[in-house]
C-alpha positions as CSV (number, residue, x, y, z in Angstrom):
1,M,55.5,136.7,26.8
2,S,59.2,137.3,25.9
3,L,61.5,140.2,25.2
4,I,64.0,139.3,22.4
5,A,67.2,140.7,21.1
6,S,69.6,138.7,18.9
7,H,72.3,138.9,16.2
8,R,69.5,139.2,13.6
9,D,68.3,142.5,15.1
10,L,71.3,144.2,16.6
11,D,75.0,144.6,16.1
12,L,77.0,142.5,18.5
13,D,78.4,145.5,20.5
14,L,74.9,146.6,21.5
15,L,73.9,143.0,22.2
16,E,77.0,142.7,24.4
17,R,75.9,145.7,26.4
18,L,72.3,144.4,26.8
19,S,73.7,141.1,28.1
20,A,75.7,142.8,30.9
21,G,74.4,141.7,34.2
22,A,72.3,138.9,32.6
23,Q,72.8,136.6,35.6
24,S,70.9,138.9,37.9
25,V,68.2,140.2,35.5
26,G,66.0,137.2,36.0
27,Q,66.0,137.4,39.8
28,T,65.5,141.2,39.8
29,V,62.6,141.0,37.3
30,A,60.9,138.2,39.2
31,A,61.1,140.3,42.4
32,M,60.5,143.7,40.9
33,G,57.9,146.1,42.4
34,A,54.2,145.6,42.1
35,A,52.8,145.8,38.6
36,P,49.3,147.2,38.5
37,T,46.6,144.9,37.2
38,S,44.4,145.7,34.2
39,S,41.3,145.8,36.4
40,T,39.7,149.0,37.6
41,S,40.9,148.4,41.2
42,K,43.3,150.9,42.5
43,D,45.2,148.3,44.4
44,A,48.6,147.2,43.1
45,G,48.9,143.8,41.5
46,P,51.3,141.1,42.7
47,A,54.9,141.9,43.0
48,G,56.4,140.9,39.7
49,P,55.4,138.2,37.2
50,R,54.8,134.6,38.2
51,G,58.1,133.6,36.6
52,A,61.1,135.1,34.8
53,L,63.9,133.3,32.9
54,V,66.8,134.7,31.0
55,L,68.5,133.1,28.0
56,A,71.8,134.9,27.3
57,T,74.3,133.5,24.8
58,C,77.0,134.8,22.5
59,N,74.4,136.0,20.0
60,R,71.2,136.6,21.9
61,F,69.6,138.1,25.0
62,E,66.1,137.0,25.8
63,V,63.8,137.3,28.8
64,Y,60.8,135.0,29.2
65,L,58.0,136.0,31.5
66,E,54.9,134.3,32.8
67,L,52.4,136.9,34.0
68,R,49.9,136.5,36.8
69,P,46.2,136.6,36.0
70,G,45.1,140.2,35.6
71,Q,48.5,141.7,35.3
72,D,48.9,144.5,32.8
73,P,51.5,143.4,30.2
74,R,52.5,146.9,29.4
75,A,53.4,147.6,33.1
76,V,55.4,144.4,33.3
77,I,57.3,145.2,30.1
78,A,58.1,148.7,31.4
79,A,59.3,147.4,34.7
80,A,61.5,144.7,33.0
81,T,62.9,147.2,30.6
82,S,63.9,149.4,33.6
83,V,65.7,146.4,35.2
84,I,67.6,145.6,32.0
85,A,68.5,149.3,31.6
86,T,69.9,149.5,35.1
87,A,71.9,146.2,34.7
88,S,73.3,147.2,31.3
89,G,73.9,150.9,31.8
90,L,71.8,151.7,28.7
91,A,69.0,154.3,28.7
92,A,65.6,152.7,29.2
93,D,64.4,154.1,25.8
94,D,67.4,152.5,24.1
95,V,66.6,149.1,25.7
96,A,62.9,149.4,24.7
97,A,63.9,150.1,21.1
98,S,66.3,147.1,21.1
99,L,63.9,144.5,22.3
100,R,61.1,142.8,20.4
101,V,58.1,141.7,22.4
102,L,56.6,138.3,21.5
103,R,53.2,137.2,22.8
104,G,51.0,134.1,22.6
105,R,51.9,131.6,19.9
106,E,55.0,133.6,18.9
107,V,56.8,132.7,22.1
108,P,57.0,128.9,21.7
109,A,57.5,129.2,18.0
110,H,60.5,131.4,18.5
111,L,62.0,129.4,21.4
112,F,61.6,126.1,19.7
113,S,63.3,127.4,16.6
114,V,66.2,128.8,18.8
115,A,66.6,125.5,20.6
116,A,66.7,123.6,17.3
117,G,69.6,125.8,16.1
118,L,67.5,127.4,13.3
119,D,68.0,130.9,14.6
120,S,71.7,130.7,15.3
121,M,74.6,132.4,13.5
122,V,75.6,128.9,12.3
123,V,72.3,127.2,11.4
124,G,72.0,123.8,13.0
125,E,74.6,124.4,15.7
126,R,74.0,122.2,18.7
127,E,75.5,124.3,21.5
128,I,72.4,126.3,21.9
129,S,70.3,123.3,23.0
130,G,72.6,122.9,26.1
131,Q,72.3,126.7,26.7
132,V,68.5,126.5,26.7
133,R,68.6,123.6,29.3
134,R,71.1,125.5,31.5
135,S,69.1,128.6,31.4
136,L,66.2,126.6,32.9
137,S,68.4,125.1,35.5
138,T,69.7,128.5,36.5
139,A,66.2,129.8,36.9
140,R,65.3,126.8,39.0
141,A,68.3,127.4,41.3
142,A,67.4,131.1,41.6
143,G,63.7,130.2,42.3
144,T,62.4,132.4,39.4
145,T,60.9,129.7,37.2
146,S,57.2,128.8,37.1
147,S,55.0,126.0,35.9
148,G,54.4,127.7,32.5
149,L,58.0,128.4,31.9
150,E,59.0,124.9,33.0
151,R,56.6,123.4,30.4
152,L,57.8,125.8,27.7
153,F,61.5,125.2,28.2
154,Q,61.2,121.4,28.7
155,T,59.2,121.2,25.4
156,A,61.9,123.3,23.7
157,A,64.5,120.8,24.9
158,R,62.5,117.9,23.6
159,T,61.9,119.6,20.3
160,S,65.7,120.2,19.9
161,R,66.4,116.5,20.6
162,D,63.7,115.5,18.1
163,V,65.1,117.8,15.4
164,G,68.6,116.5,16.0
165,A,67.5,112.8,15.8
166,R,65.1,113.2,12.8
167,T,66.9,115.6,10.5
168,G,70.6,115.1,11.0
169,L,70.9,118.9,11.0
170,G,73.6,118.9,13.6
171,A,75.3,115.7,12.5
172,A,78.2,117.5,10.8
173,G,79.2,119.0,14.1
174,R,78.6,122.5,12.8
175,S,78.8,125.1,15.5
176,V,80.1,128.6,16.3
177,V,83.3,127.0,17.6
178,G,83.6,124.7,14.6
179,V,83.2,127.5,12.1
180,A,85.8,129.6,14.0
181,L,88.3,126.8,14.0
182,D,87.7,126.2,10.3
183,L,88.4,129.8,9.6
184,A,91.6,129.7,11.7
185,E,93.0,126.5,10.1
186,A,94.6,128.1,7.1
187,D,97.0,130.1,9.2
188,L,98.0,127.3,11.6
189,P,100.5,124.4,11.5
190,A,99.0,120.9,11.3
191,W,96.6,120.4,14.1
192,A,98.8,117.7,15.7
193,H,101.5,120.4,16.0
194,T,99.4,123.4,17.0
195,A,99.9,124.8,20.5
196,V,96.6,126.1,21.9
197,V,95.8,128.4,24.8
198,L,92.2,128.2,25.9
199,I,90.7,130.9,28.0
200,G,87.6,130.0,30.0
201,T,86.0,126.9,31.5
202,G,82.4,127.3,30.5
203,S,80.2,125.5,27.9
204,Y,82.0,127.0,25.0
205,A,85.4,126.1,26.4
206,G,84.2,122.5,26.8
207,A,82.9,122.5,23.2
208,S,86.3,124.0,22.0
209,V,88.3,121.2,23.7
210,A,86.1,118.6,22.1
211,A,86.4,120.2,18.6
212,L,90.2,120.5,19.0
213,H,90.5,116.9,20.0
214,R,88.4,115.8,17.0
215,R,90.9,117.7,14.8
216,G,93.8,115.9,16.3
217,C,95.1,118.7,18.6
218,R,96.6,117.6,21.9
219,D,98.7,120.5,23.1
220,I,96.0,122.5,24.9
221,R,96.7,124.7,27.9
222,V,93.8,126.3,29.9
223,F,93.7,129.6,31.7
224,S,90.7,130.6,33.8
225,P,90.2,134.1,35.2
226,S,88.0,132.5,37.9
227,G,90.7,130.0,39.0
228,R,88.8,126.9,37.8
229,A,91.5,125.8,35.2
230,P,93.0,122.9,37.2
231,G,89.8,120.9,37.5
232,F,88.7,121.7,34.0
233,A,92.0,120.8,32.5
234,H,92.4,117.6,34.5
235,D,89.1,116.2,33.3
236,R,89.9,116.9,29.6
237,G,93.5,115.9,29.2
238,A,94.8,119.5,29.1
239,V,97.3,121.4,31.2
240,A,96.3,124.3,33.5
241,I,98.1,127.6,33.3
242,P,99.0,129.2,36.6
243,D,97.2,132.4,37.5
244,D,100.4,134.4,36.7
245,G,101.4,132.4,33.7
246,L,99.1,133.6,30.9
247,E,101.6,136.0,29.2
248,Q,104.3,133.4,29.2
249,A,101.9,130.9,27.6
250,L,101.0,133.3,24.9
251,T,104.6,133.4,23.7
252,A,104.5,129.7,22.7
253,A,100.8,129.6,21.4
254,D,99.9,129.3,17.8
255,L,96.2,129.6,18.5
256,V,94.3,131.3,21.3
257,V,90.6,130.5,21.9
258,A,89.0,132.9,24.3
259,C,85.5,132.3,25.6
260,S,85.3,133.2,29.3
261,G,83.2,136.3,29.1
262,A,85.0,137.8,32.1
263,V,84.1,141.4,32.9
264,G,86.8,143.7,31.8
265,G,88.5,141.4,29.3
266,V,91.4,139.1,29.7
267,I,93.9,139.8,26.9
268,D,95.0,143.3,26.0
269,A,97.0,144.5,23.0
270,A,100.1,145.1,25.1
271,S,100.3,141.5,26.3
272,V,100.0,140.2,22.8
273,A,102.6,142.7,21.5
274,R,105.1,141.5,24.2
275,A,104.5,137.9,23.2
276,R,105.1,138.8,19.6
277,A,108.4,140.5,20.6
278,T,109.6,137.2,22.2
279,S,108.4,134.9,19.4
280,E,107.4,136.3,16.0
281,H,105.6,133.3,14.6
282,P,102.1,134.0,13.4
283,R,99.2,133.8,15.8
284,V,95.5,133.3,15.4
285,I,93.3,134.6,18.2
286,V,89.6,133.5,18.3
287,D,87.4,135.6,20.6
288,L,84.0,133.9,21.1
289,A,83.0,135.9,24.1
290,L,80.1,138.3,23.5
291,R,81.7,140.7,26.0
292,H,85.1,140.4,24.4
293,D,87.8,138.5,26.2
294,V,90.3,140.1,23.7
295,D,90.9,143.8,23.1
296,P,89.7,144.5,19.5
297,A,93.0,146.5,19.0
298,V,94.8,143.1,19.0
299,G,93.5,142.7,15.4
300,A,95.7,145.6,14.2
301,L,99.0,144.0,15.5
302,P,101.3,142.6,12.8
303,G,101.4,138.9,12.5
304,V,98.1,138.5,14.4
305,R,94.8,137.4,13.0
306,L,91.7,138.1,15.1
307,I,88.5,136.1,14.6
308,D,85.5,137.2,16.6
309,L,81.8,136.5,16.6
310,A,81.2,139.1,13.8
311,T,83.6,137.2,11.6
312,V,81.9,133.9,12.4
313,R,78.5,135.4,11.6
314,D,79.7,136.8,8.3
315,Q,81.5,133.6,7.2
316,A,79.0,131.0,8.5
317,P,78.0,128.5,5.9
318,V,74.5,128.6,4.6
319,G,72.2,125.9,6.1
320,Y,71.4,122.7,4.2
321,A,68.0,123.3,2.5
322,E,66.4,119.9,3.0
323,P,67.3,119.2,6.7
324,V,66.5,122.9,7.6
325,E,63.1,122.6,6.0
326,R,62.4,119.3,7.9
327,A,63.5,120.9,11.1
328,R,61.1,123.9,10.5
329,R,58.2,121.5,10.0
330,L,59.0,119.7,13.2
331,V,59.2,123.0,15.1
332,A,55.8,124.1,13.6
333,D,54.3,120.8,14.7
334,A,55.7,121.1,18.2
335,T,54.4,124.7,18.4
336,E,50.9,123.5,17.4
337,T,50.9,120.7,20.0
338,F,52.2,123.0,22.7
339,E,49.5,125.6,21.9
340,A,46.8,122.9,21.9
341,V,47.9,121.6,25.3
342,H,48.0,125.2,26.6
343,R,44.4,125.9,25.4
344,A,43.3,122.7,27.1
345,L,44.9,123.6,30.4
346,E,43.3,127.0,30.3
347,R,39.8,125.7,29.6
348,D,40.2,122.8,32.0
349,A,39.6,125.3,34.8
350,E,35.9,125.6,33.7
351,V,35.6,121.8,33.8
352,V,37.1,121.7,37.3
353,V,34.6,124.3,38.5
354,Q,31.7,122.1,37.5
355,R,33.2,119.0,39.0
356,R,33.8,120.7,42.3
357,R,30.2,122.1,42.2
358,V,28.9,118.6,42.1
359,L,31.4,116.7,44.3
360,G,32.2,119.4,46.8
361,P,28.9,119.4,48.6
362,L,28.8,115.6,48.7
363,E,32.1,115.5,50.6
364,A,31.0,118.3,53.0
365,E,27.6,116.5,53.7
366,A,29.4,113.2,54.3
367,A,31.7,114.9,56.8
368,R,28.7,116.3,58.7
369,L,26.8,113.1,58.8
370,R,29.8,111.1,60.0
371,A,29.8,113.3,63.1
372,S,26.2,112.5,64.0
373,A,25.5,109.0,62.7
374,E,27.1,105.5,62.5
375,P,30.3,106.1,60.5
376,E,30.2,102.7,58.8
377,I,26.6,103.2,57.5
378,V,27.5,106.7,56.3
379,G,30.7,105.5,54.6
380,R,28.8,102.8,52.6
381,A,26.3,105.4,51.4
382,V,29.0,107.9,50.5
383,R,31.0,105.4,48.5
384,A,28.0,104.3,46.5
385,L,26.8,107.8,45.8
386,R,30.3,109.0,44.9
387,R,30.7,106.1,42.3
388,R,27.3,107.0,40.7
389,T,28.2,110.7,40.6
390,R,31.6,110.2,39.1
391,T,30.1,107.9,36.5
392,L,27.7,110.8,35.5
393,L,30.6,113.2,35.4
394,H,33.0,111.0,33.4
395,D,31.7,111.1,29.8
396,P,31.1,114.9,29.6
397,T,34.4,115.6,31.3
398,V,36.3,113.5,28.7
399,R,34.4,115.1,25.8
400,A,35.1,118.6,27.2
401,R,38.8,118.0,27.6
402,A,39.1,116.4,24.1
403,A,37.2,119.3,22.6
404,A,39.5,121.8,24.4
405,L,42.6,120.0,23.1
406,A,41.2,120.0,19.6
407,G,40.2,123.7,19.8
408,D,36.5,122.8,19.1
409,D,34.6,125.5,20.9
410,G,31.2,124.2,20.0
411,A,31.8,120.7,21.3
412,F,33.5,122.1,24.4
413,A,30.4,124.3,25.2
414,A,28.0,121.4,24.7
415,A,30.0,119.1,27.1
416,L,30.3,121.9,29.6
417,D,26.5,122.5,29.5
418,E,26.0,118.8,30.1
419,L,28.3,119.0,33.2
420,A,26.4,122.0,34.4
421,A,23.1,120.1,34.2
422,I,24.2,117.4,36.6
423,P,22.5,118.0,39.9
424,V,24.3,118.2,43.2
425,P,23.7,114.7,44.8
426,S,22.3,114.4,48.3
427,L,22.8,111.7,50.9
428,P,19.7,110.0,52.3
429,A,19.1,110.7,56.0
430,P,20.6,107.9,58.1
431,P,18.0,105.5,59.6
432,S,16.8,106.3,63.1
433,P,18.0,103.9,65.8
434,A,15.4,101.1,66.6
435,P,13.4,101.7,69.9
436,A,14.5,99.7,72.9
437,P,12.3,96.6,73.7
438,P,10.0,96.9,76.8
439,V,11.4,95.6,80.1
440,P,9.3,92.6,81.2
441,A,7.6,92.7,84.7
442,R,9.4,90.9,87.5
443,P,7.6,87.6,88.4
444,V,6.0,87.3,91.9
445,P,7.8,84.8,94.2
446,T,5.7,81.8,95.4
447,A,5.9,79.1,98.1
448,V,4.8,75.5,97.7
449,D,2.8,73.7,100.5
450,Q,3.9,70.1,100.6
451,S,0.8,68.7,102.5
452,S,-0.3,65.1,102.2
453,S,-3.1,66.1,99.9
454,G,-0.7,67.3,97.3
455,P,1.2,70.5,96.6
456,T,-0.7,73.7,97.0
457,I,0.5,77.1,95.6
458,V,0.6,79.5,98.4
459,S,1.0,83.2,97.8
460,T,3.5,85.0,99.9
461,S,2.2,88.5,99.4
462,K,0.8,90.5,102.3
463,T,-2.6,90.7,100.7
464,S,-2.8,86.9,100.3
465,R,-1.8,86.4,103.9
466,R,-4.5,88.8,105.1
467,A,-7.1,87.0,103.0
468,T,-6.1,83.7,104.4
469,R,-6.3,84.8,107.9
470,S,-9.8,86.3,107.3
471,S,-10.9,83.0,105.7
472,S,-9.7,81.0,108.7
473,S,-11.5,83.2,111.2
474,A,-14.7,82.9,109.3
475,A,-14.4,79.1,109.3
476,G,-13.9,79.0,113.0
477,T,-17.0,81.0,113.7
478,T,-19.1,78.7,111.6
479,D,-17.8,75.6,113.5
480,S,-18.7,76.9,116.8
């Protein structure tokens, strides 16, 4: 689900106010109070959505949300609207009226179009693709992204690259910065002799330096309200303006490009008027910050031309029909593929349930038998049965997942029924241990009589000795 506001729906002043505090909105929405679930339970649902990600640029403010199972979308929208209202200072009703809610297939279709530059002020501009990637990186750093949002934004980045490579839509270097510089060119000296003051060190500042270099401009001085000018300027062959040197730099500038987005603005009308009093040559001031780096009153000063985002929007060239149409087809294909994968992932949970139903008891029984029987014997039996069971599961699993990806409900149901019919396997009882062999009786010791008539076996038992004595006595009585 996403909440969308852009230059297509709102004037830039209202869009600017909505975007105030955009950096904190994602974290606040992700951690917002419990949103009730749609079930009949009176218990509150989980605190906030599963993930929240904000895409805020010079001409759009968008919040992407991944809800948890069972969350009431209306409750989440109301809570997110309240967070945005607090951050922007607008009334909650005004915020709600300014945002469009997208659901289902609309979400990837819109984001992929945005990332491809098809929804920009300047159709085909490439800066937005970097902004989409950075918004994902920001959410990762803040810990507010989720698996669904990761997949959505990574697919958007791939779609943008695909559109750029296969349509040539951005090959001409068209961008918001490029259009603004084209508009400024008529009132400037030759680019090789144009002195530029650049305000800001963000992505638009980097794009501005690159665009100026392509035009042959080399006299670029950089001012940063955040103090990052020295590092930025050094890396790009520019000169950093000291923290207290902006007004002096304005006196020599032919062109000012402001794109810092600093809260409270950077250049006021009085500063420009003093610079004009020192040097009356014409100046062009380009304000690309949604929250206005430059006081709009500067545009009323004599000898000063102010170009802002509204000017760029009104003067942006119409997109090339053929590459734009090819780009739209690529976006539509990417959306269809994304939705198919999403359906497959959702339905795969049913497949996993059946596989666990079959394989889970097998592993539990194996663990029980290992504790009471010979581990090696049990291990061989488990491995053999696991192989047979997975062979039974394989074909219907593959068919179910292919059917889910294709959106074939009938084929999916048939494959799932086949999985459900597979019985839970059972391990045979381990063989009982063999009985111990009987212990043989100990042999009776004997003595050997070595008389002249040959050896005679003589028993040494007490009974034998008594019998011998009795025999001897009887023999003596007979002789007498």
